[in-house]
C-alpha positions in Angstrom: 0.0 0.0 0.0 2.9 2.4 0.7 3.9 2.4 -2.9 0.6 4.0 -3.8 1.0 6.9 -1.3 2.4 9.1 -4.1 -1.2 9.5 -5.3 -2.3 10.6 -1.9 0.0 13.6 -1.4 -1.9 16.8 -0.4 -1.7 18.3 -3.8 -2.4 15.0 -5.6 0.9 15.0 -7.5 4.5 14.0 -7.1 5.8 17.5 -6.5 8.9 17.6 -4.3 7.5 19.9 -1.5 4.9 17.2 -0.7 5.5 13.9 1.0 8.3 12.1 -0.7 6.6 8.6 -0.7 7.5 7.1 -4.0 9.3 3.8 -3.3 8.8 4.5 0.4 10.1 2.3 3.2 9.5 2.9 7.0 13.0 4.1 7.5 12.7 6.7 4.8 9.5 8.2 6.0 10.6 11.1 8.3 8.1 13.7 7.1 4.7 12.6 8.3 3.1 16.0 8.1 3.6 18.0 4.9 6.9 19.9 4.9 7.4 19.4 8.6 10.6 17.5 9.5 9.9 15.8 12.9 13.2 14.0 13.2 14.5 16.1 16.1 12.9 17.0 19.4 13.0 20.8 18.7 11.1 20.3 15.4 8.1 18.7 17.0 7.3 22.0 18.8 6.8 23.7 15.4 3.6 21.6 14.9 1.7 23.9 17.3 3.5 27.1 16.3 1.1 29.6 14.6 3.6 30.6 11.9 3.4 27.0 10.6 -0.4 26.8 10.3 -0.4 28.5 6.9 2.5 26.4 5.8 0.5 23.2 6.6 -2.6 24.5 4.9 -0.8 25.6 1.7 1.1 22.4 1.5 -2.3 20.6 1.4 -3.1 22.5 -1.7 -5.8 24.7 -0.1 -7.0 28.1 -1.2 -8.5 29.9 1.7 -12.3 29.7 1.9 -14.4 29.1 5.0 -12.7 28.7 8.4 -13.9 26.8 11.4 -12.5 27.1 15.0 -13.6 25.5 18.2 -12.2 24.7 21.7 -13.7 22.1 23.9 -12.8 20.9 27.4 -13.5 17.3 28.3 -13.4 16.2 31.9 -11.2 13.2 31.3 -7.5 12.7 31.7 -5.5 12.9 28.5 -4.4 9.3 28.6 -8.0 8.2 28.5 -8.9 10.6 25.7 -5.8 9.5 23.7 -6.9 5.8 24.1 -10.5 6.6 23.1 -9.3 8.5 20.0 -7.9 5.2 18.5 -11.1 3.3 19.4 -13.7 5.8 18.1 -14.9 3.7 15.2 -17.3 2.1 14.7 -19.8 4.0 16.8 -23.5 4.8 16.4 -22.9 8.5 15.8 -20.4 8.2 12.9 -22.2 5.9 10.5 -20.7 8.0 7.6 -17.3 6.5 8.4 -17.1 3.3 6.3 -13.5 2.0 6.6 -10.4 2.7 8.6 -6.9 1.5 7.8 -3.5 2.2 9.3 -1.1 2.9 6.4 2.1 3.7 8.4 3.2 3.8 12.0 6.5 4.5 13.6 8.0 5.4 17.0 10.8 7.9 16.7 14.0 8.0 18.7 12.6 10.8 20.8 9.5 8.8 21.7 7.0 10.3 19.3 4.4 8.1 17.7 3.8 9.0 14.0 0.8 7.5 12.2 -0.9 7.8 8.9 -4.4 6.4 8.5 -6.8 6.2 5.5 -10.5 6.5 6.0 -13.4 6.0 3.6 -16.5 8.1 4.3 -19.8 8.8 2.6 -19.9 11.8 0.3 -23.5 12.9 0.1 -23.9 16.0 -2.1 -26.5 18.7 -1.6 -29.6 18.1 -3.7 -29.1 21.1 -5.9 -25.5 19.8 -6.8 -26.9 16.5 -7.9 -28.5 18.3 -10.9 -25.2 20.0 -11.8 -22.6 17.3 -11.4 -22.6 13.9 -13.2 -24.5 11.1 -11.6 -21.6 8.7 -11.7 -19.5 10.9 -9.4 -18.2 8.7 -6.6 -20.3 8.8 -3.4 -17.3 8.0 -1.2 -14.5 10.3 -0.2 -11.0 9.1 0.9 -9.4 10.9 3.9 -5.8 10.9 4.9 -5.1 11.5 8.6 -1.5 12.2 9.8 -1.0 12.3 13.6 1.8 12.9 16.0 1.6 11.7 19.6 3.9 13.3 22.2 3.4 11.5 25.5 6.0 13.7 27.3 3.9 16.8 26.7 0.6 14.9 26.7 -0.4 16.1 23.3 -1.9 14.5 20.2 -1.9 16.6 17.0 -3.7 15.4 13.8 -3.9 16.8 10.3 -6.5 15.4 7.9 -7.5 16.2 4.3 -9.5 14.6 1.5 -7.6 13.1 -1.5 -10.4 12.9 -4.0 -13.1 15.4 -5.1 -10.6 18.1 -4.1 -11.7 20.3 -7.0 -15.3 20.1 -5.8 -14.4 20.7 -2.2 -11.2 20.5 -0.2 -11.4 20.2 3.6 -8.3 20.4 5.8 -8.6 19.9 9.5 -6.1 20.4 12.3 -6.9 19.1 15.8 -4.9 19.2 19.0 -5.7 17.1 22.1 -3.8 18.6 25.0 -3.7 17.5 28.6 -4.1 20.6 30.8 -1.3 21.1 33.3 -3.3 23.2 35.7 -6.3 20.7 35.6 -4.8 17.3 35.2 -8.2 15.6 34.9 -9.2 17.8 31.9 -8.3 17.6 28.2 -8.6 20.5 25.8 -9.5 19.8 22.2 -8.7 22.6 19.7 -10.1 22.1 16.3 -9.6 24.2 13.1 -10.8 23.5 9.6 -10.5 25.2 6.2 -13.0 24.6 3.5 -12.4 25.6 -0.1 -13.8 24.9 -3.6 -12.3 25.2 -7.1 -15.6 25.1 -8.9 -15.9 28.3 -10.9 -19.1 30.2 -10.1 -20.3 27.8 -7.4 -17.4 27.9 -4.9 -19.4 30.1 -2.4 -22.4 27.8 -2.0 -20.2 24.7 -2.0 -18.1 26.2 0.8 -21.2 27.1 2.8 -22.5 23.6 2.4 -19.1 22.2 3.4 -18.9 24.3 6.5 -22.4 23.3 7.6 -21.7 19.6 7.0 -18.4 19.9 8.8 -20.1 21.4 11.9 -22.6 18.6 11.8 -20.0 15.9 11.5 -17.8 17.3 14.3 -20.8 17.3 16.6 -21.2 13.6 15.8 -17.4 13.1 16.2 -17.6 14.5 19.7 -20.5 12.2 20.6 -18.5 9.3 19.1 -15.5 10.2 21.3 -17.7 10.4 24.4 -19.1 7.0 23.4 -15.6 5.5 23.2 -14.7 7.1 26.6 -17.8 5.6 28.1 -16.9 2.2 26.8 -13.5 2.5 28.3 -14.8 3.4 31.7 -17.3 0.5 31.6 -14.5 -1.9 30.6 -12.3 -0.6 33.4 -15.2 -1.0 35.9 -15.9 -4.5 34.7 -12.2 -5.5 35.1 -11.4 -3.8 38.4 -14.9 -3.3 39.9 -16.3 -0.2 41.5 -14.7 0.3 44.9 -17.8 2.0 46.2 -20.1 -0.8 45.1 -17.7 -3.4 46.6 -17.8 -1.5 50.0 -21.6 -1.4 49.8 -21.8 -5.1 49.1 -19.5 -5.9 52.1 -21.6 -3.8 54.4 -24.8 -5.4 53.2 -23.3 -8.9 53.7 -22.1 -8.1 57.2 -25.6 -6.8 58.2 -27.5 -9.9 56.8 -25.0 -12.5 58.2 -26.5 -14.4 61.2 -24.5 -14.5 64.4 -23.0 -17.9 65.2 -24.5 -19.8 68.1 -22.4 -21.9 70.4 -23.9 -24.7 72.5 
């Protein structure tokens, strides 16, 4: 599968600024995110630096259109959120996600986990667009997700973009899951997205549709993450038991136990 990654570069071509993945092997895959070299510890900090946001966006072939931004605090430790992130699918809130495959994964010398995943999702068009675009247009969209996990700083950073239908609409999303230092049991999720379209004369309504659908899908994604967190907590309780429930059962047993009689 790695040999086909050249068709999945952000701009859709083999240009040198994009990921150099032709004849790729795991040892020659240092640049997980576009144009960001993460081989050294100092470089990984650039991922969250504001001056590199535009570099990431432009390397994904995006012309600025609609912008989305949100910050959400979840009352759960980062380690749980990080685990739930990898176990989100399938869930009842994200039925539009059809497949999930790990294309590449590597642990670097400075203990960063680099991953690339490929998703297949449904690509439902607005009704008015069905009369404009050909009926044989694929109803599935392929999504690349690059991620960097930094356990030392309790952060997970992801970058996702679609690799087909990019002329119709390009969606680039950047998400940071950060464990809060002042509130260790809380995790902050910062999400940004940029939606653009290259369809002449229809770019504005397409971008409006894309932004509305992105908002809807992200609401579902949050519910899916909460669903995964709930499953983790249930599994933990089933394995280790609830201490309060155990204490309650012990008290109940001591009250109902009949005193021994000696003759």
